[in-house]
PDB file of N, CA, C and O in Angstrom:
ATOM      1  N   UNK A   1     100.662 114.085  87.441  1.00  0.00           N
ATOM      2  CA  UNK A   1     101.405 115.128  87.360  1.00  0.00           C
ATOM      3  C   UNK A   1     101.724 115.913  88.357  1.00  0.00           C
ATOM      4  O   UNK A   1     100.994 115.847  89.346  1.00  0.00           O
ATOM      5  N   UNK A   2     103.082 117.025  88.385  1.00  0.00           N
ATOM      6  CA  UNK A   2     103.707 117.113  89.244  1.00  0.00           C
ATOM      7  C   UNK A   2     103.422 118.407  89.851  1.00  0.00           C
ATOM      8  O   UNK A   2     103.628 119.341  89.075  1.00  0.00           O
ATOM      9  N   UNK A   3     103.013 118.733  90.996  1.00  0.00           N
ATOM     10  CA  UNK A   3     102.171 120.421  91.343  1.00  0.00           C
ATOM     11  C   UNK A   3     103.219 120.962  90.240  1.00  0.00           C
ATOM     12  O   UNK A   3     103.144 121.147  89.025  1.00  0.00           O
ATOM     13  N   UNK A   4     103.905 121.078  90.898  1.00  0.00           N
ATOM     14  CA  UNK A   4     105.048 122.505  90.552  1.00  0.00           C
ATOM     15  C   UNK A   4     105.064 122.937  88.804  1.00  0.00           C
ATOM     16  O   UNK A   4     105.176 123.951  88.115  1.00  0.00           O
ATOM     17  N   UNK A   5     104.885 121.528  88.634  1.00  0.00           N
ATOM     18  CA  UNK A   5     104.545 121.351  86.687  1.00  0.00           C
ATOM     19  C   UNK A   5     103.658 120.661  86.091  1.00  0.00           C
ATOM     20  O   UNK A   5     103.810 119.529  85.632  1.00  0.00           O
ATOM     21  N   UNK A   6     102.537 121.422  86.074  1.00  0.00           N
ATOM     22  CA  UNK A   6     101.554 120.585  86.124  1.00  0.00           C
ATOM     23  C   UNK A   6     101.693 119.672  84.393  1.00  0.00           C
ATOM     24  O   UNK A   6     101.283 118.546  84.113  1.00  0.00           O
ATOM     25  N   UNK A   7     102.180 120.348  83.796  1.00  0.00           N
ATOM     26  CA  UNK A   7     102.316 119.572  82.035  1.00  0.00           C
ATOM     27  C   UNK A   7     103.715 118.148  81.994  1.00  0.00           C
ATOM     28  O   UNK A   7     103.885 117.254  81.165  1.00  0.00           O
ATOM     29  N   UNK A   8     104.549 118.514  83.356  1.00  0.00           N
ATOM     30  CA  UNK A   8     105.549 117.848  83.437  1.00  0.00           C
ATOM     31  C   UNK A   8     105.007 115.943  83.070  1.00  0.00           C
ATOM     32  O   UNK A   8     104.175 115.510  83.867  1.00  0.00           O
ATOM     33  N   UNK A   9     105.309 115.310  82.349  1.00  0.00           N
ATOM     34  CA  UNK A   9     105.284 113.766  82.232  1.00  0.00           C
ATOM     35  C   UNK A   9     105.424 113.036  83.834  1.00  0.00           C
ATOM     36  O   UNK A   9     106.106 113.585  84.700  1.00  0.00           O
ATOM     37  N   UNK A  10     104.751 111.848  84.067  1.00  0.00           N
ATOM     38  CA  UNK A  10     104.895 111.127  84.954  1.00  0.00           C
ATOM     39  C   UNK A  10     106.436 110.405  84.861  1.00  0.00           C
ATOM     40  O   UNK A  10     106.793 109.908  83.793  1.00  0.00           O
ATOM     41  N   UNK A  11     107.299 110.383  86.026  1.00  0.00           N
ATOM     42  CA  UNK A  11     108.759 109.801  86.163  1.00  0.00           C
ATOM     43  C   UNK A  11     107.867 108.723  86.543  1.00  0.00           C
ATOM     44  O   UNK A  11     106.926 108.883  87.321  1.00  0.00           O
ATOM     45  N   UNK A  12     108.268 107.261  85.807  1.00  0.00           N
ATOM     46  CA  UNK A  12     107.742 105.808  86.438  1.00  0.00           C
ATOM     47  C   UNK A  12     109.366 105.173  86.879  1.00  0.00           C
ATOM     48  O   UNK A  12     110.251 105.398  86.054  1.00  0.00           O
ATOM     49  N   UNK A  13     109.652 104.599  87.819  1.00  0.00           N
ATOM     50  CA  UNK A  13     110.842 103.943  87.988  1.00  0.00           C
ATOM     51  C   UNK A  13     110.568 102.399  88.149  1.00  0.00           C
ATOM     52  O   UNK A  13     110.273 101.801  89.184  1.00  0.00           O
ATOM     53  N   UNK A  14     110.697 102.015  87.176  1.00  0.00           N
ATOM     54  CA  UNK A  14     110.476 100.354  87.092  1.00  0.00           C
ATOM     55  C   UNK A  14     111.614  99.306  87.641  1.00  0.00           C
ATOM     56  O   UNK A  14     112.645  99.093  87.004  1.00  0.00           O
ATOM     57  N   UNK A  15     111.399  98.858  88.534  1.00  0.00           N
ATOM     58  CA  UNK A  15     112.753  97.674  88.847  1.00  0.00           C
ATOM     59  C   UNK A  15     112.239  96.290  89.061  1.00  0.00           C
ATOM     60  O   UNK A  15     111.234  95.835  89.607  1.00  0.00           O
ATOM     61  N   UNK A  16     113.398  95.708  88.371  1.00  0.00           N
ATOM     62  CA  UNK A  16     112.845  94.343  87.725  1.00  0.00           C
ATOM     63  C   UNK A  16     112.530  94.359  86.073  1.00  0.00           C
ATOM     64  O   UNK A  16     111.760  93.451  85.759  1.00  0.00           O
ATOM     65  N   UNK A  17     112.786  94.855  85.416  1.00  0.00           N
ATOM     66  CA  UNK A  17     112.751  95.133  84.312  1.00  0.00           C
ATOM     67  C   UNK A  17     112.111  93.949  82.982  1.00  0.00           C
ATOM     68  O   UNK A  17     111.199  93.837  82.163  1.00  0.00           O
ATOM     69  N   UNK A  18     113.601  93.087  83.609  1.00  0.00           N
ATOM     70  CA  UNK A  18     113.514  92.123  82.963  1.00  0.00           C
ATOM     71  C   UNK A  18     113.029  90.547  83.185  1.00  0.00           C
ATOM     72  O   UNK A  18     113.174  89.639  82.366  1.00  0.00           O
ATOM     73  N   UNK A  19     112.727  90.500  83.833  1.00  0.00           N
ATOM     74  CA  UNK A  19     111.317  89.797  84.716  1.00  0.00           C
ATOM     75  C   UNK A  19     110.335  89.853  83.486  1.00  0.00           C
ATOM     76  O   UNK A  19     110.270  90.522  82.454  1.00  0.00           O
ATOM     77  N   UNK A  20     109.360  88.515  84.257  1.00  0.00           N
ATOM     78  CA  UNK A  20     108.464  88.306  83.289  1.00  0.00           C
ATOM     79  C   UNK A  20     107.267  89.502  83.246  1.00  0.00           C
ATOM     80  O   UNK A  20     106.659  90.002  82.300  1.00  0.00           O
ATOM     81  N   UNK A  21     107.220  89.691  84.459  1.00  0.00           N
ATOM     82  CA  UNK A  21     105.947  90.871  85.025  1.00  0.00           C
ATOM     83  C   UNK A  21     106.791  92.411  84.293  1.00  0.00           C
ATOM     84  O   UNK A  21     106.285  93.133  83.434  1.00  0.00           O
ATOM     85  N   UNK A  22     108.010  92.577  84.861  1.00  0.00           N
ATOM     86  CA  UNK A  22     108.891  93.891  84.299  1.00  0.00           C
ATOM     87  C   UNK A  22     108.468  94.168  83.058  1.00  0.00           C
ATOM     88  O   UNK A  22     107.791  95.100  82.627  1.00  0.00           O
ATOM     89  N   UNK A  23     109.060  93.034  82.426  1.00  0.00           N
ATOM     90  CA  UNK A  23     109.072  93.030  80.980  1.00  0.00           C
ATOM     91  C   UNK A  23     107.791  93.538  80.188  1.00  0.00           C
ATOM     92  O   UNK A  23     107.841  94.197  79.150  1.00  0.00           O
ATOM     93  N   UNK A  24     106.597  93.115  80.862  1.00  0.00           N
ATOM     94  CA  UNK A  24     105.180  93.815  80.361  1.00  0.00           C
ATOM     95  C   UNK A  24     104.807  94.747  80.453  1.00  0.00           C
ATOM     96  O   UNK A  24     104.129  95.377  79.640  1.00  0.00           O
ATOM     97  N   UNK A  25     105.278  95.140  81.787  1.00  0.00           N
ATOM     98  CA  UNK A  25     105.541  96.759  82.433  1.00  0.00           C
ATOM     99  C   UNK A  25     105.976  97.375  81.538  1.00  0.00           C
ATOM    100  O   UNK A  25     105.231  98.153  80.942  1.00  0.00           O
ATOM    101  N   UNK A  26     107.178  97.239  81.198  1.00  0.00           N
ATOM    102  CA  UNK A  26     108.133  98.295  80.614  1.00  0.00           C
ATOM    103  C   UNK A  26     107.378  98.790  79.026  1.00  0.00           C
ATOM    104  O   UNK A  26     107.634  99.799  78.369  1.00  0.00           O
ATOM    105  N   UNK A  27     106.359  97.659  78.714  1.00  0.00           N
ATOM    106  CA  UNK A  27     105.690  98.208  77.475  1.00  0.00           C
ATOM    107  C   UNK A  27     104.400  98.988  77.836  1.00  0.00           C
ATOM    108  O   UNK A  27     103.933  99.966  77.252  1.00  0.00           O
ATOM    109  N   UNK A  28     103.961  98.386  78.848  1.00  0.00           N
ATOM    110  CA  UNK A  28     102.624  99.481  78.748  1.00  0.00           C
ATOM    111  C   UNK A  28     102.582 100.498  79.813  1.00  0.00           C
ATOM    112  O   UNK A  28     101.575 101.188  79.972  1.00  0.00           O
ATOM    113  N   UNK A  29     103.701 100.631  80.599  1.00  0.00           N
ATOM    114  CA  UNK A  29     103.768 101.785  81.334  1.00  0.00           C
ATOM    115  C   UNK A  29     103.767 103.114  80.604  1.00  0.00           C
ATOM    116  O   UNK A  29     103.056 104.063  80.937  1.00  0.00           O
ATOM    117  N   UNK A  30     104.946 103.114  79.184  1.00  0.00           N
ATOM    118  CA  UNK A  30     105.218 104.620  78.489  1.00  0.00           C
ATOM    119  C   UNK A  30     103.719 105.280  78.157  1.00  0.00           C
ATOM    120  O   UNK A  30     103.712 106.297  77.464  1.00  0.00           O
ATOM    121  N   UNK A  31     102.497 104.754  78.612  1.00  0.00           N
ATOM    122  CA  UNK A  31     101.408 105.181  77.911  1.00  0.00           C
ATOM    123  C   UNK A  31     100.933 106.191  78.979  1.00  0.00           C
ATOM    124  O   UNK A  31     100.062 107.049  78.840  1.00  0.00           O
ATOM    125  N   UNK A  32     101.783 105.882  80.226  1.00  0.00           N
ATOM    126  CA  UNK A  32     101.364 106.478  81.320  1.00  0.00           C
ATOM    127  C   UNK A  32     102.245 107.935  81.939  1.00  0.00           C
ATOM    128  O   UNK A  32     101.901 108.862  82.672  1.00  0.00           O
ATOM    129  N   UNK A  33     103.576 107.574  81.202  1.00  0.00           N
ATOM    130  CA  UNK A  33     104.541 108.463  81.346  1.00  0.00           C
ATOM    131  C   UNK A  33     105.883 108.315  80.888  1.00  0.00           C
ATOM    132  O   UNK A  33     106.154 107.592  79.929  1.00  0.00           O
ATOM    133  N   UNK A  34     106.921 109.105  81.665  1.00  0.00           N
ATOM    134  CA  UNK A  34     108.343 108.268  80.834  1.00  0.00           C
ATOM    135  C   UNK A  34     109.184 107.741  82.414  1.00  0.00           C
ATOM    136  O   UNK A  34     109.630 108.173  83.476  1.00  0.00           O
ATOM    137  N   UNK A  35     108.911 106.066  81.326  1.00  0.00           N
ATOM    138  CA  UNK A  35     109.462 105.019  82.099  1.00  0.00           C
ATOM    139  C   UNK A  35     111.171 105.297  82.172  1.00  0.00           C
ATOM    140  O   UNK A  35     111.907 105.866  81.366  1.00  0.00           O
ATOM    141  N   UNK A  36     111.525 104.515  83.753  1.00  0.00           N
ATOM    142  CA  UNK A  36     112.600 104.386  83.965  1.00  0.00           C
ATOM    143  C   UNK A  36     112.868 103.094  84.326  1.00  0.00           C
ATOM    144  O   UNK A  36     112.717 102.850  85.523  1.00  0.00           O
ATOM    145  N   UNK A  37     113.279 102.063  83.509  1.00  0.00           N
ATOM    146  CA  UNK A  37     113.541 100.869  83.320  1.00  0.00           C
ATOM    147  C   UNK A  37     114.782 100.059  84.103  1.00  0.00           C
ATOM    148  O   UNK A  37     115.541  99.753  83.183  1.00  0.00           O
ATOM    149  N   UNK A  38     115.397  99.530  85.441  1.00  0.00           N
ATOM    150  CA  UNK A  38     116.149  99.202  86.013  1.00  0.00           C
ATOM    151  C   UNK A  38     115.911  97.268  85.854  1.00  0.00           C
ATOM    152  O   UNK A  38     114.878  96.598  85.847  1.00  0.00           O
ATOM    153  N   UNK A  39     117.160  96.924  85.759  1.00  0.00           N
ATOM    154  CA  UNK A  39     116.939  95.148  85.742  1.00  0.00           C
ATOM    155  C   UNK A  39     117.838  95.224  87.254  1.00  0.00           C
ATOM    156  O   UNK A  39     117.930  96.088  88.125  1.00  0.00           O
ATOM    157  N   UNK A  40     118.550  93.585  87.032  1.00  0.00           N
ATOM    158  CA  UNK A  40     118.723  93.617  88.520  1.00  0.00           C
ATOM    159  C   UNK A  40     120.036  93.914  88.434  1.00  0.00           C
ATOM    160  O   UNK A  40     120.647  94.158  89.475  1.00  0.00           O
ATOM    161  N   UNK A  41     120.917  93.953  86.768  1.00  0.00           N
ATOM    162  CA  UNK A  41     122.468  94.565  87.095  1.00  0.00           C
ATOM    163  C   UNK A  41     122.463  96.267  87.683  1.00  0.00           C
ATOM    164  O   UNK A  41     123.341  96.827  88.340  1.00  0.00           O
ATOM    165  N   UNK A  42     121.741  96.573  87.409  1.00  0.00           N
ATOM    166  CA  UNK A  42     121.245  98.128  87.860  1.00  0.00           C
ATOM    167  C   UNK A  42     121.650  98.235  89.604  1.00  0.00           C
ATOM    168  O   UNK A  42     122.676  98.518  90.224  1.00  0.00           O
ATOM    169  N   UNK A  43     120.407  97.890  89.939  1.00  0.00           N
ATOM    170  CA  UNK A  43     119.684  97.221  91.418  1.00  0.00           C
ATOM    171  C   UNK A  43     119.949  96.147  91.240  1.00  0.00           C
ATOM    172  O   UNK A  43     119.919  95.716  90.088  1.00  0.00           O
ATOM    173  N   UNK A  44     120.298  95.333  92.295  1.00  0.00           N
ATOM    174  CA  UNK A  44     119.609  94.148  93.133  1.00  0.00           C
ATOM    175  C   UNK A  44     119.795  93.661  94.248  1.00  0.00           C
ATOM    176  O   UNK A  44     120.767  93.428  94.967  1.00  0.00           O
ATOM    177  N   UNK A  45     118.401  93.503  94.305  1.00  0.00           N
ATOM    178  CA  UNK A  45     117.653  93.123  95.726  1.00  0.00           C
ATOM    179  C   UNK A  45     118.257  92.172  96.649  1.00  0.00           C
ATOM    180  O   UNK A  45     117.809  92.120  97.795  1.00  0.00           O
ATOM    181  N   UNK A  46     119.312  91.337  96.262  1.00  0.00           N
ATOM    182  CA  UNK A  46     119.759  90.437  96.594  1.00  0.00           C
ATOM    183  C   UNK A  46     120.802  90.819  97.515  1.00  0.00           C
ATOM    184  O   UNK A  46     120.836  90.309  98.635  1.00  0.00           O
ATOM    185  N   UNK A  47     121.811  91.827  97.078  1.00  0.00           N
ATOM    186  CA  UNK A  47     123.018  92.244  97.646  1.00  0.00           C
ATOM    187  C   UNK A  47     122.197  93.633  98.528  1.00  0.00           C
ATOM    188  O   UNK A  47     121.683  94.464  97.779  1.00  0.00           O
ATOM    189  N   UNK A  48     122.102  93.826  99.675  1.00  0.00           N
ATOM    190  CA  UNK A  48     121.731  94.771 100.568  1.00  0.00           C
ATOM    191  C   UNK A  48     122.690  95.988 100.620  1.00  0.00           C
ATOM    192  O   UNK A  48     122.257  97.036 101.098  1.00  0.00           O
ATOM    193  N   UNK A  49     123.586  95.941 100.297  1.00  0.00           N
ATOM    194  CA  UNK A  49     124.671  97.257 100.519  1.00  0.00           C
ATOM    195  C   UNK A  49     124.714  97.929  99.703  1.00  0.00           C
ATOM    196  O   UNK A  49     124.614  99.139  99.907  1.00  0.00           O
ATOM    197  N   UNK A  50     124.973  97.127  97.733  1.00  0.00           N
ATOM    198  CA  UNK A  50     124.642  97.657  97.047  1.00  0.00           C
ATOM    199  C   UNK A  50     123.332  97.820  96.381  1.00  0.00           C
ATOM    200  O   UNK A  50     123.306  98.656  95.478  1.00  0.00           O
ATOM    201  N   UNK A  51     122.271  97.202  96.644  1.00  0.00           N
ATOM    202  CA  UNK A  51     120.901  97.708  96.470  1.00  0.00           C
ATOM    203  C   UNK A  51     120.364  99.053  97.504  1.00  0.00           C
ATOM    204  O   UNK A  51     119.399  99.740  97.169  1.00  0.00           O
ATOM    205  N   UNK A  52     121.165  99.314  98.837  1.00  0.00           N
ATOM    206  CA  UNK A  52     120.741 100.858  98.972  1.00  0.00           C
ATOM    207  C   UNK A  52     121.460 101.521  98.219  1.00  0.00           C
ATOM    208  O   UNK A  52     120.764 102.179  97.445  1.00  0.00           O
ATOM    209  N   UNK A  53     122.361 101.641  98.096  1.00  0.00           N
ATOM    210  CA  UNK A  53     123.458 102.921  97.491  1.00  0.00           C
ATOM    211  C   UNK A  53     122.885 103.239  95.808  1.00  0.00           C
ATOM    212  O   UNK A  53     122.679 104.344  95.305  1.00  0.00           O
ATOM    213  N   UNK A  54     122.713 101.825  95.146  1.00  0.00           N
ATOM    214  CA  UNK A  54     122.486 101.421  93.970  1.00  0.00           C
ATOM    215  C   UNK A  54     120.357 102.687  93.884  1.00  0.00           C
ATOM    216  O   UNK A  54     119.767 103.585  93.283  1.00  0.00           O
ATOM    217  N   UNK A  55     120.294 102.118  94.521  1.00  0.00           N
ATOM    218  CA  UNK A  55     118.294 102.613  94.758  1.00  0.00           C
ATOM    219  C   UNK A  55     118.763 104.447  95.077  1.00  0.00           C
ATOM    220  O   UNK A  55     118.711 105.475  94.402  1.00  0.00           O
ATOM    221  N   UNK A  56     119.168 104.131  96.345  1.00  0.00           N
ATOM    222  CA  UNK A  56     119.738 105.629  96.506  1.00  0.00           C
ATOM    223  C   UNK A  56     120.088 107.000  95.317  1.00  0.00           C
ATOM    224  O   UNK A  56     119.764 108.187  95.286  1.00  0.00           O
ATOM    225  N   UNK A  57     120.835 106.186  94.505  1.00  0.00           N
ATOM    226  CA  UNK A  57     121.509 107.156  93.317  1.00  0.00           C
ATOM    227  C   UNK A  57     120.455 106.998  92.548  1.00  0.00           C
ATOM    228  O   UNK A  57     120.329 108.156  92.149  1.00  0.00           O
ATOM    229  N   UNK A  58     119.630 106.420  92.065  1.00  0.00           N
ATOM    230  CA  UNK A  58     118.325 106.010  90.803  1.00  0.00           C
ATOM    231  C   UNK A  58     117.464 107.637  91.170  1.00  0.00           C
ATOM    232  O   UNK A  58     117.245 108.622  90.465  1.00  0.00           O
ATOM    233  N   UNK A  59     117.028 107.180  93.143  1.00  0.00           N
ATOM    234  CA  UNK A  59     116.011 107.782  92.996  1.00  0.00           C
ATOM    235  C   UNK A  59     116.584 109.487  93.018  1.00  0.00           C
ATOM    236  O   UNK A  59     115.814 110.441  92.909  1.00  0.00           O
ATOM    237  N   UNK A  60     117.967 109.601  93.167  1.00  0.00           N
ATOM    238  CA  UNK A  60     118.479 110.997  93.522  1.00  0.00           C
ATOM    239  C   UNK A  60     118.263 111.776  92.338  1.00  0.00           C
ATOM    240  O   UNK A  60     117.833 112.923  92.222  1.00  0.00           O
ATOM    241  N   UNK A  61     118.723 110.754  91.285  1.00  0.00           N
ATOM    242  CA  UNK A  61     119.000 111.454  89.746  1.00  0.00           C
ATOM    243  C   UNK A  61     117.790 111.565  89.235  1.00  0.00           C
ATOM    244  O   UNK A  61     117.573 112.686  88.777  1.00  0.00           O
ATOM    245  N   UNK A  62     116.819 110.720  89.136  1.00  0.00           N
ATOM    246  CA  UNK A  62     115.785 110.113  88.441  1.00  0.00           C
ATOM    247  C   UNK A  62     114.549 111.029  89.289  1.00  0.00           C
ATOM    248  O   UNK A  62     113.703 111.592  88.594  1.00  0.00           O
ATOM    249  N   UNK A  63     114.504 111.104  90.198  1.00  0.00           N
ATOM    250  CA  UNK A  63     113.316 111.885  91.611  1.00  0.00           C
ATOM    251  C   UNK A  63     111.687 111.637  90.369  1.00  0.00           C
ATOM    252  O   UNK A  63     111.164 112.300  89.473  1.00  0.00           O
ATOM    253  N   UNK A  64     111.396 110.118  91.135  1.00  0.00           N
ATOM    254  CA  UNK A  64     110.729 109.444  90.175  1.00  0.00           C
ATOM    255  C   UNK A  64     109.356 110.278  90.862  1.00  0.00           C
ATOM    256  O   UNK A  64     109.467 111.014  91.842  1.00  0.00           O
ATOM    257  N   UNK A  65     108.215 110.043  90.239  1.00  0.00           N
ATOM    258  CA  UNK A  65     106.439 110.391  90.992  1.00  0.00           C
ATOM    259  C   UNK A  65     105.931 108.749  91.492  1.00  0.00           C
ATOM    260  O   UNK A  65     105.001 108.564  92.276  1.00  0.00           O
ATOM    261  N   UNK A  66     106.729 107.666  90.878  1.00  0.00           N
ATOM    262  CA  UNK A  66     106.302 106.459  91.356  1.00  0.00           C
ATOM    263  C   UNK A  66     106.939 105.585  91.246  1.00  0.00           C
ATOM    264  O   UNK A  66     107.732 105.686  90.310  1.00  0.00           O
ATOM    265  N   UNK A  67     107.006 104.301  92.035  1.00  0.00           N
ATOM    266  CA  UNK A  67     108.439 103.561  91.346  1.00  0.00           C
ATOM    267  C   UNK A  67     107.367 102.235  91.967  1.00  0.00           C
ATOM    268  O   UNK A  67     106.896 102.048  93.089  1.00  0.00           O
ATOM    269  N   UNK A  68     107.281 101.664  91.021  1.00  0.00           N
ATOM    270  CA  UNK A  68     106.971 100.029  90.569  1.00  0.00           C
ATOM    271  C   UNK A  68     108.078  98.870  90.813  1.00  0.00           C
ATOM    272  O   UNK A  68     109.113  98.714  90.165  1.00  0.00           O
ATOM    273  N   UNK A  69     107.713  98.265  91.665  1.00  0.00           N
ATOM    274  CA  UNK A  69     108.527  97.058  91.919  1.00  0.00           C
ATOM    275  C   UNK A  69     107.918  95.083  91.574  1.00  0.00           C
ATOM    276  O   UNK A  69     108.681  94.149  91.823  1.00  0.00           O
TER     277      UNK A  69
END
């Protein structure tokens, strides 16, 4: 939980939500907090230019406490 907002939910950014592991994690992680699940369409690791800009935008918008890749 955030030190400045002790009752705020944990914000979790999940990359690869459509993969086998990501799919399972997208079902399990909500027990721990607020999950923002991204797919390859959102952030493509294979495209370095798109990846960096898309990830920066997501990090800025969501300000996650935890990133799961």
